[in-house]
N, CA, C and O atoms as a printed pandas DataFrame, in Angstrom:
     atom_number atom_name residue_name chain_id  residue_number  x_coord  y_coord  z_coord
0              1         N          MET        A               1  -16.194    3.160   -3.581
1              2        CA          MET        A               1  -16.983    4.061   -2.772
2              3         C          MET        A               1  -16.603    5.494   -3.135
3              4         O          MET        A               1  -15.476    5.726   -3.573
4              5         N          PRO        A               2  -17.496    6.453   -2.971
5              6        CA          PRO        A               2  -17.128    7.846   -3.218
6              7         C          PRO        A               2  -16.078    8.314   -2.201
7              8         O          PRO        A               2  -16.120    7.933   -1.031
8              9         N          CYS        A               3  -15.160    9.127   -2.654
9             10        CA          CYS        A               3  -14.136    9.688   -1.776
10            11         C          CYS        A               3  -14.779   10.771   -0.914
11            12         O          CYS        A               3  -15.550   11.590   -1.413
12            13         N          LEU        A               4  -14.466   10.774    0.357
13            14        CA          LEU        A               4  -15.036   11.775    1.258
14            15         C          LEU        A               4  -14.408   13.151    1.042
15            16         O          LEU        A               4  -15.084   14.172    1.175
16            17         N          ALA        A               5  -13.117   13.180    0.709
17            18        CA          ALA        A               5  -12.419   14.451    0.529
18            19         C          ALA        A               5  -12.687   15.083   -0.836
19            20         O          ALA        A               5  -12.718   16.307   -0.963
20            21         N          MET        A               6  -12.882   14.244   -1.855
21            22        CA          MET        A               6  -13.110   14.708   -3.221
22            23         C          MET        A               6  -14.228   13.864   -3.827
23            24         O          MET        A               6  -13.958   12.796   -4.377
24            25         N          PRO        A               7  -15.469   14.317   -3.737
25            26        CA          PRO        A               7  -16.609   13.507   -4.192
26            27         C          PRO        A               7  -16.548   13.035   -5.647
27            28         O          PRO        A               7  -17.203   12.052   -5.996
28            29         N          GLU        A               8  -15.783   13.708   -6.494
29            30        CA          GLU        A               8  -15.674   13.288   -7.890
30            31         C          GLU        A               8  -14.687   12.123   -8.067
31            32         O          GLU        A               8  -14.552   11.577   -9.162
32            33         N          ARG        A               9  -14.017   11.759   -7.004
33            34        CA          ARG        A               9  -13.057   10.648   -7.038
34            35         C          ARG        A               9  -13.588    9.495   -6.188
35            36         O          ARG        A               9  -14.666    9.584   -5.601
36            37         N          ILE        A              10  -12.810    8.408   -6.132
37            38        CA          ILE        A              10  -13.252    7.234   -5.373
38            39         C          ILE        A              10  -12.241    6.863   -4.295
39            40         O          ILE        A              10  -11.125    7.381   -4.253
40            41         N          ARG        A              11  -12.664    5.958   -3.435
41            42        CA          ARG        A              11  -11.777    5.340   -2.457
42            43         C          ARG        A              11  -12.019    3.842   -2.531
43            44         O          ARG        A              11  -13.079    3.401   -2.976
44            45         N          PHE        A              12  -11.036    3.055   -2.095
45            46        CA          PHE        A              12  -11.179    1.598   -2.160
46            47         C          PHE        A              12  -10.429    0.943   -1.014
47            48         O          PHE        A              12   -9.559    1.549   -0.389
48            49         N          ILE        A              13  -10.781   -0.292   -0.755
49            50        CA          ILE        A              13  -10.094   -1.112    0.237
50            51         C          ILE        A              13   -9.819   -2.465   -0.415
51            52         O          ILE        A              13  -10.723   -3.097   -0.963
52            53         N          ALA        A              14   -8.567   -2.897   -0.350
53            54        CA          ALA        A              14   -8.176   -4.208   -0.873
54            55         C          ALA        A              14   -7.696   -5.059    0.302
55            56         O          ALA        A              14   -6.879   -4.617    1.110
56            57         N          GLU        A              15   -8.206   -6.269    0.385
57            58        CA          GLU        A              15   -7.795   -7.185    1.448
58            59         C          GLU        A              15   -6.528   -7.913    1.028
59            60         O          GLU        A              15   -6.388   -8.329   -0.122
60            61         N          LEU        A              16   -5.603   -8.061    1.978
61            62        CA          LEU        A              16   -4.369   -8.799    1.731
62            63         C          LEU        A              16   -4.545  -10.219    2.251
63            64         O          LEU        A              16   -5.207  -10.428    3.267
64            65         N          ASP        A              17   -3.964  -11.187    1.570
65            66        CA          ASP        A              17   -4.089  -12.563    2.045
66            67         C          ASP        A              17   -2.971  -12.958    2.997
67            68         O          ASP        A              17   -2.926  -14.091    3.479
68            69         N          THR        A              18   -2.064  -12.016    3.268
69            70        CA          THR        A              18   -0.945  -12.260    4.167
70            71         C          THR        A              18   -0.810  -11.076    5.124
71            72         O          THR        A              18   -0.985   -9.927    4.721
72            73         N          ASP        A              19   -0.501  -11.356    6.379
73            74        CA          ASP        A              19   -0.244  -10.304    7.365
74            75         C          ASP        A              19    1.152   -9.737    7.104
75            76         O          ASP        A              19    2.139  -10.470    7.178
76            77         N          ILE        A              20    1.245   -8.447    6.800
77            78        CA          ILE        A              20    2.543   -7.834    6.478
78            79         C          ILE        A              20    3.060   -6.931    7.589
79            80         O          ILE        A              20    3.992   -6.156    7.371
80            81         N          SER        A              21    2.472   -7.020    8.769
81            82        CA          SER        A              21    2.853   -6.100    9.848
82            83         C          SER        A              21    4.337   -6.183   10.211
83            84         O          SER        A              21    4.916   -5.188   10.647
84            85         N          GLU        A              22    4.959   -7.350   10.042
85            86        CA          GLU        A              22    6.375   -7.486   10.396
86            87         C          GLU        A              22    7.302   -6.678    9.502
87            88         O          GLU        A              22    8.385   -6.288    9.938
88            89         N          ILE        A              23    6.904   -6.419    8.269
89            90        CA          ILE        A              23    7.798   -5.671    7.367
90            91         C          ILE        A              23    7.469   -4.185    7.313
91            92         O          ILE        A              23    8.153   -3.427    6.626
92            93         N          MET        A              24    6.439   -3.761    8.024
93            94        CA          MET        A              24    6.057   -2.349    7.981
94            95         C          MET        A              24    7.166   -1.394    8.425
95            96         O          MET        A              24    7.335   -0.350    7.794
96            97         N          PRO        A              25    7.926   -1.696    9.475
97            98        CA          PRO        A              25    9.016   -0.769    9.827
98            99         C          PRO        A              25   10.027   -0.589    8.701
99           100         O          PRO        A              25   10.567    0.504    8.529
100          101         N          TYR        A              26   10.289   -1.635    7.940
101          102        CA          TYR        A              26   11.226   -1.546    6.819
102          103         C          TYR        A              26   10.627   -0.719    5.692
103          104         O          TYR        A              26   11.311    0.103    5.083
104          105         N          MET        A              27    9.338   -0.943    5.415
105          106        CA          MET        A              27    8.668   -0.159    4.385
106          107         C          MET        A              27    8.676    1.317    4.761
107          108         O          MET        A              27    8.905    2.181    3.914
108          109         N          ASN        A              28    8.427    1.599    6.026
109          110        CA          ASN        A              28    8.422    2.975    6.506
110          111         C          ASN        A              28    9.771    3.649    6.278
111          112         O          ASN        A              28    9.834    4.837    5.961
112          113         N          ALA        A              29   10.840    2.889    6.439
113          114        CA          ALA        A              29   12.182    3.449    6.302
114          115         C          ALA        A              29   12.524    3.840    4.869
115          116         O          ALA        A              29   13.364    4.714    4.655
116          117         N          VAL        A              30   11.894    3.213    3.893
117          118        CA          VAL        A              30   12.280    3.468    2.507
118          119         C          VAL        A              30   11.224    4.186    1.673
119          120         O          VAL        A              30   11.546    4.700    0.602
120          121         N          LEU        A              31    9.983    4.238    2.127
121          122        CA          LEU        A              31    8.939    4.922    1.362
122          123         C          LEU        A              31    8.912    6.400    1.727
123          124         O          LEU        A              31    8.705    6.750    2.889
124          125         N          ASP        A              32    9.116    7.257    0.754
125          126        CA          ASP        A              32    9.114    8.699    0.984
126          127         C          ASP        A              32    7.785    9.157    1.570
127          128         O          ASP        A              32    6.716    8.833    1.053
128          129         N          GLY        A              33    7.870    9.910    2.649
129          130        CA          GLY        A              33    6.691   10.509    3.254
130          131         C          GLY        A              33    5.823    9.556    4.050
131          132         O          GLY        A              33    4.736    9.933    4.488
132          133         N          ALA        A              34    6.281    8.330    4.246
133          134        CA          ALA        A              34    5.483    7.358    5.007
134          135         C          ALA        A              34    5.472    7.706    6.481
135          136         O          ALA        A              34    6.474    8.160    7.034
136          137         N          ILE        A              35    4.335    7.490    7.106
137          138        CA          ILE        A              35    4.195    7.678    8.547
138          139         C          ILE        A              35    3.751    6.346    9.133
139          140         O          ILE        A              35    2.673    5.847    8.810
140          141         N          TYR        A              36    4.583    5.773    9.992
141          142        CA          TYR        A              36    4.309    4.467   10.576
142          143         C          TYR        A              36    3.799    4.618   11.996
143          144         O          TYR        A              36    4.399    5.322   12.808
144          145         N          ASN        A              37    2.703    3.966   12.290
145          146        CA          ASN        A              37    2.142    3.937   13.641
146          147         C          ASN        A              37    2.392    2.538   14.181
147          148         O          ASN        A              37    1.691    1.592   13.821
148          149         N          HIS        A              38    3.395    2.407   15.046
149          150        CA          HIS        A              38    3.795    1.094   15.550
150          151         C          HIS        A              38    2.673    0.422   16.337
151          152         O          HIS        A              38    2.401   -0.763   16.142
152          153         N          GLU        A              39    2.028    1.163   17.215
153          154        CA          GLU        A              39    0.963    0.569   18.028
154          155         C          GLU        A              39   -0.238    0.175   17.188
155          156         O          GLU        A              39   -0.839   -0.873   17.422
156          157         N          GLY        A              40   -0.593    0.995   16.218
157          158        CA          GLY        A              40   -1.726    0.694   15.340
158          159         C          GLY        A              40   -1.367   -0.235   14.201
159          160         O          GLY        A              40   -2.243   -0.715   13.480
160          161         N          LYS        A              41   -0.064   -0.492   14.037
161          162        CA          LYS        A              41    0.449   -1.319   12.940
162          163         C          LYS        A              41   -0.139   -0.887   11.599
163          164         O          LYS        A              41   -0.768   -1.672   10.888
164          165         N          ASN        A              42    0.086    0.392   11.275
165          166        CA          ASN        A              42   -0.359    0.892    9.979
166          167         C          ASN        A              42    0.585    1.962    9.472
167          168         O          ASN        A              42    1.323    2.584   10.235
168          169         N          ILE        A              43    0.543    2.157    8.171
169          170        CA          ILE        A              43    1.354    3.171    7.492
170          171         C          ILE        A              43    0.405    4.030    6.673
171          172         O          ILE        A              43   -0.524    3.523    6.044
172          173         N          THR        A              44    0.646    5.331    6.686
173          174        CA          THR        A              44   -0.074    6.229    5.795
174          175         C          THR        A              44    0.959    6.973    4.954
175          176         O          THR        A              44    2.050    7.295    5.426
176          177         N          LEU        A              45    0.602    7.235    3.717
177          178        CA          LEU        A              45    1.486    7.990    2.839
178          179         C          LEU        A              45    0.681    8.527    1.676
179          180         O          LEU        A              45   -0.487    8.180    1.498
180          181         N          LYS        A              46    1.315    9.375    0.888
181          182        CA          LYS        A              46    0.702    9.902   -0.333
182          183         C          LYS        A              46    1.550    9.480   -1.515
183          184         O          LYS        A              46    2.778    9.444   -1.443
184          185         N          LYS        A              47    0.870    9.163   -2.603
185          186        CA          LYS        A              47    1.542    8.816   -3.855
186          187         C          LYS        A              47    0.761    9.481   -4.982
187          188         O          LYS        A              47   -0.419    9.198   -5.188
188          189         N          ASP        A              48    1.425   10.351   -5.693
189          190        CA          ASP        A              48    0.800   11.046   -6.823
190          191         C          ASP        A              48   -0.514   11.719   -6.422
191          192         O          ASP        A              48   -1.483   11.695   -7.181
192          193         N          GLY        A              49   -0.546   12.319   -5.229
193          194        CA          GLY        A              49   -1.728   13.032   -4.760
194          195         C          GLY        A              49   -2.808   12.152   -4.163
195          196         O          GLY        A              49   -3.845   12.646   -3.720
196          197         N          LYS        A              50   -2.571   10.859   -4.151
197          198        CA          LYS        A              50   -3.554    9.926   -3.577
198          199         C          LYS        A              50   -3.142    9.563   -2.153
199          200         O          LYS        A              50   -1.952    9.458   -1.855
200          201         N          CYS        A              51   -4.115    9.374   -1.284
201          202        CA          CYS        A              51   -3.859    8.978    0.098
202          203         C          CYS        A              51   -3.892    7.459    0.174
203          204         O          CYS        A              51   -4.818    6.821   -0.328
204          205         N          ILE        A              52   -2.870    6.887    0.809
205          206        CA          ILE        A              52   -2.762    5.436    0.906
206          207         C          ILE        A              52   -2.659    5.035    2.368
207          208         O          ILE        A              52   -1.958    5.672    3.154
208          209         N          GLY        A              53   -3.363    3.978    2.716
209          210        CA          GLY        A              53   -3.289    3.399    4.046
210          211         C          GLY        A              53   -2.912    1.936    3.932
211          212         O          GLY        A              53   -3.466    1.201    3.115
212          213         N          VAL        A              54   -1.968    1.520    4.757
213          214        CA          VAL        A              54   -1.534    0.123    4.760
214          215         C          VAL        A              54   -1.723   -0.405    6.175
215          216         O          VAL        A              54   -1.228    0.182    7.137
216          217         N          HIS        A              55   -2.432   -1.502    6.293
217          218        CA          HIS        A              55   -2.644   -2.176    7.566
218          219         C          HIS        A              55   -2.114   -3.598    7.435
219          220         O          HIS        A              55   -1.707   -4.009    6.349
220          221         N          ALA        A              56   -2.115   -4.339    8.514
221          222        CA          ALA        A              56   -1.563   -5.694    8.505
222          223         C          ALA        A              56   -2.133   -6.549    7.381
223          224         O          ALA        A              56   -1.396   -7.311    6.754
224          225         N          ARG        A              57   -3.428   -6.437    7.115
225          226        CA          ARG        A              57   -4.071   -7.259    6.083
226          227         C          ARG        A              57   -4.963   -6.440    5.160
227          228         O          ARG        A              57   -5.942   -6.949    4.615
228          229         N          GLU        A              58   -4.609   -5.143    4.986
229          230        CA          GLU        A              58   -5.466   -4.274    4.192
230          231         C          GLU        A              58   -4.658   -3.155    3.536
231          232         O          GLU        A              58   -3.723   -2.622    4.132
232          233         N          PHE        A              59   -5.025   -2.809    2.313
233          234        CA          PHE        A              59   -4.422   -1.710    1.568
234          235         C          PHE        A              59   -5.569   -0.851    1.069
235          236         O          PHE        A              59   -6.493   -1.363    0.437
236          237         N          SER        A              60   -5.527    0.446    1.339
237          238        CA          SER        A              60   -6.633    1.308    0.922
238          239         C          SER        A              60   -6.106    2.561    0.237
239          240         O          SER        A              60   -4.964    2.974    0.441
240          241         N          GLY        A              61   -6.964    3.149   -0.577
241          242        CA          GLY        A              61   -6.614    4.366   -1.278
242          243         C          GLY        A              61   -7.783    5.327   -1.316
243          244         O          GLY        A              61   -8.941    4.913   -1.358
244          245         N          ALA        A              62   -7.474    6.607   -1.301
245          246        CA          ALA        A              62   -8.486    7.661   -1.406
246          247         C          ALA        A              62   -7.971    8.703   -2.395
247          248         O          ALA        A              62   -6.779    8.749   -2.698
248          249         N          LYS        A              63   -8.875    9.534   -2.890
249          250        CA          LYS        A              63   -8.573   10.521   -3.925
250          251         C          LYS        A              63   -8.105    9.833   -5.209
251          252         O          LYS        A              63   -7.292   10.376   -5.957
252          253         N          VAL        A              64   -8.630    8.635   -5.449
253          254        CA          VAL        A              64   -8.282    7.837   -6.611
254          255         C          VAL        A              64   -9.213    8.237   -7.764
255          256         O          VAL        A              64  -10.415    8.404   -7.561
256          257         N          ILE        A              65   -8.663    8.388   -8.957
257          258        CA          ILE        A              65   -9.426    8.893  -10.097
258          259         C          ILE        A              65  -10.548    7.941  -10.509
259          260         O          ILE        A              65  -11.701    8.354  -10.636
260          261         N          ASP        A              66  -10.210    6.661  -10.717
261          262        CA          ASP        A              66  -11.199    5.682  -11.182
262          263         C          ASP        A              66  -10.687    4.274  -10.870
263          264         O          ASP        A              66   -9.656    4.115  -10.217
264          265         N          LEU        A              67  -11.412    3.254  -11.340
265          266        CA          LEU        A              67  -11.018    1.871  -11.062
266          267         C          LEU        A              67   -9.666    1.514  -11.670
267          268         O          LEU        A              67   -8.890    0.769  -11.071
268          269         N          GLU        A              68   -9.385    2.042  -12.851
269          270        CA          GLU        A              68   -8.089    1.782  -13.476
270          271         C          GLU        A              68   -6.954    2.354  -12.621
271          272         O          GLU        A              68   -5.919    1.709  -12.448
272          273         N          ASP        A              69   -7.144    3.539  -12.098
273          274        CA          ASP        A              69   -6.170    4.164  -11.215
274          275         C          ASP        A              69   -5.994    3.331   -9.946
275          276         O          ASP        A              69   -4.875    3.167   -9.460
276          277         N          ALA        A              70   -7.093    2.805   -9.411
277          278        CA          ALA        A              70   -7.036    1.954   -8.214
278          279         C          ALA        A              70   -6.240    0.687   -8.512
279          280         O          ALA        A              70   -5.419    0.265   -7.697
280          281         N          GLU        A              71   -6.475    0.082   -9.663
281          282        CA          GLU        A              71   -5.751   -1.126  -10.046
282          283         C          GLU        A              71   -4.257   -0.860  -10.190
283          284         O          GLU        A              71   -3.438   -1.705   -9.830
284          285         N          GLU        A              72   -3.898    0.310  -10.713
285          286        CA          GLU        A              72   -2.479    0.670  -10.830
286          287         C          GLU        A              72   -1.844    0.815   -9.452
287          288         O          GLU        A              72   -0.703    0.396   -9.255
288          289         N          LEU        A              73   -2.555    1.397   -8.501
289          290        CA          LEU        A              73   -2.036    1.516   -7.133
290          291         C          LEU        A              73   -1.846    0.143   -6.502
291          292         O          LEU        A              73   -0.840   -0.109   -5.839
292          293         N          VAL        A              74   -2.804   -0.731   -6.707
293          294        CA          VAL        A              74   -2.695   -2.089   -6.160
294          295         C          VAL        A              74   -1.488   -2.800   -6.766
295          296         O          VAL        A              74   -0.750   -3.469   -6.044
296          297         N          GLU        A              75   -1.272   -2.672   -8.068
297          298        CA          GLU        A              75   -0.111   -3.289   -8.717
298          299         C          GLU        A              75    1.192   -2.714   -8.169
299          300         O          GLU        A              75    2.144   -3.455   -7.924
300          301         N          TRP        A              76    1.238   -1.395   -7.978
301          302        CA          TRP        A              76    2.423   -0.752   -7.388
302          303         C          TRP        A              76    2.707   -1.364   -6.018
303          304         O          TRP        A              76    3.853   -1.680   -5.697
304          305         N          PHE        A              77    1.663   -1.526   -5.221
305          306        CA          PHE        A              77    1.831   -2.080   -3.879
306          307         C          PHE        A              77    2.257   -3.542   -3.937
307          308         O          PHE        A              77    3.112   -3.966   -3.160
308          309         N          LYS        A              78    1.679   -4.308   -4.838
309          310        CA          LYS        A              78    2.047   -5.718   -4.966
310          311         C          LYS        A              78    3.522   -5.872   -5.319
311          312         O          LYS        A              78    4.150   -6.850   -4.914
312          313         N          ASN        A              79    4.079   -4.934   -6.060
313          314        CA          ASN        A              79    5.503   -4.987   -6.381
314          315         C          ASN        A              79    6.374   -4.651   -5.183
315          316         O          ASN        A              79    7.540   -5.041   -5.132
316          317         N          LEU        A              80    5.814   -3.928   -4.219
317          318        CA          LEU        A              80    6.551   -3.648   -2.990
318          319         C          LEU        A              80    6.591   -4.860   -2.080
319          320         O          LEU        A              80    7.586   -5.109   -1.400
320          321         N          VAL        A              81    5.499   -5.610   -2.074
321          322        CA          VAL        A              81    5.350   -6.737   -1.161
322          323         C          VAL        A              81    4.976   -7.973   -1.966
323          324         O          VAL        A              81    3.798   -8.321   -2.042
324          325         N          PRO        A              82    5.958   -8.645   -2.569
325          326        CA          PRO        A              82    5.627   -9.826   -3.361
326          327         C          PRO        A              82    5.103  -10.951   -2.471
327          328         O          PRO        A              82    5.392  -11.002   -1.276
328          329         N          GLU        A              83    4.336  -11.841   -3.070
329          330        CA          GLU        A              83    3.788  -12.969   -2.333
330          331         C          GLU        A              83    4.924  -13.834   -1.802
331          332         O          GLU        A              83    5.906  -14.065   -2.507
332          333         N          PRO        A              84    4.801  -14.310   -0.574
333          334        CA          PRO        A              84    5.858  -15.163    0.001
334          335         C          PRO        A              84    5.753  -16.595   -0.521
335          336         O          PRO        A              84    5.361  -17.509    0.204
336          337         N          THR        A              85    6.107  -16.769   -1.779
337          338        CA          THR        A              85    6.051  -18.095   -2.384
338          339         C          THR        A              85    7.440  -18.488   -2.846
339          340         O          THR        A              85    8.336  -17.650   -2.947
340          341         N          ALA        A              86    7.606  -19.739   -3.117
341          342        CA          ALA        A              86    8.912  -20.230   -3.560
342          343         C          ALA        A              86    9.366  -19.546   -4.838
343          344         O          ALA        A              86   10.553  -19.260   -4.996
344          345         N          LYS        A              87    8.434  -19.276   -5.759
345          346        CA          LYS        A              87    8.831  -18.660   -7.030
346          347         C          LYS        A              87    9.357  -17.238   -6.842
347          348         O          LYS        A              87   10.107  -16.747   -7.686
348          349         N          ASN        A              88    8.976  -16.567   -5.751
349          350        CA          ASN        A              88    9.438  -15.202   -5.500
350          351         C          ASN        A              88   10.593  -15.143   -4.508
351          352         O          ASN        A              88   11.083  -14.057   -4.199
352          353         N          ALA        A              89   11.029  -16.274   -4.013
353          354        CA          ALA        A              89   12.086  -16.290   -3.001
354          355         C          ALA        A              89   13.381  -15.660   -3.517
355          356         O          ALA        A              89   14.148  -15.087   -2.743
356          357         N          GLU        A              90   13.618  -15.766   -4.817
357          358        CA          GLU        A              90   14.845  -15.207   -5.386
358          359         C          GLU        A              90   14.695  -13.741   -5.756
359          360         O          GLU        A              90   15.694  -13.072   -6.022
360          361         N          ARG        A              91   13.471  -13.227   -5.779
361          362        CA          ARG        A              91   13.214  -11.835   -6.186
362          363         C          ARG        A              91   12.980  -10.983   -4.950
363          364         O          ARG        A              91   11.958  -11.138   -4.281
364          365         N          PRO        A              92   13.913  -10.081   -4.633
365          366        CA          PRO        A              92   13.695   -9.241   -3.447
366          367         C          PRO        A              92   12.602   -8.196   -3.710
367          368         O          PRO        A              92   12.381   -7.801   -4.854
368          369         N          PRO        A              93   11.931   -7.757   -2.659
369          370        CA          PRO        A              93   10.929   -6.691   -2.822
370          371         C          PRO        A              93   11.588   -5.439   -3.384
371          372         O          PRO        A              93   12.781   -5.217   -3.178
372          373         N          ALA        A              94   10.826   -4.631   -4.083
373          374        CA          ALA        A              94   11.341   -3.404   -4.700
374          375         C          ALA        A              94   11.992   -2.500   -3.669
375          376         O          ALA        A              94   13.032   -1.902   -3.946
376          377         N          TRP        A              95   11.402   -2.388   -2.483
377          378        CA          TRP        A              95   11.936   -1.467   -1.472
378          379         C          TRP        A              95   13.267   -1.932   -0.925
379          380         O          TRP        A              95   14.021   -1.126   -0.380
380          381         N          LEU        A              96   13.576   -3.216   -1.055
381          382        CA          LEU        A              96   14.838   -3.739   -0.554
382          383         C          LEU        A              96   16.002   -3.350   -1.453
383          384         O          LEU        A              96   17.134   -3.233   -0.983
384          385         N          SER        A              97   15.738   -3.149   -2.734
385          386        CA          SER        A              97   16.806   -2.845   -3.675
386          387         C          SER        A              97   17.047   -1.351   -3.848
387          388         O          SER        A              97   17.953   -0.955   -4.582
388          389         N          GLU        A              98   16.254   -0.518   -3.184
389          390        CA          GLU        A              98   16.432    0.942   -3.331
390          391         C          GLU        A              98   17.536    1.441   -2.439
391          392         O          GLU        A              98   17.827    2.637   -2.428
């Protein structure tokens, strides 16, 4: 979708297949500039000039350059919150090791 703040850029919404609301307070503690809304169960932050929103089952970005940039943001986020599967049980999330 076109970005509302910068029409030459885009915004996107990615659906999560897992509710991550329980780990949001921990993410808030380690992500620079994160703002956590406990009642709304969401986090907002900026990364490389892009606006990011994290909800229990949703990840969104604004001021994103293009689809490739959006995919890079999604990959960055996926590394923060690995899938809760047996194969990842031994690999801690990136934010846990910082």
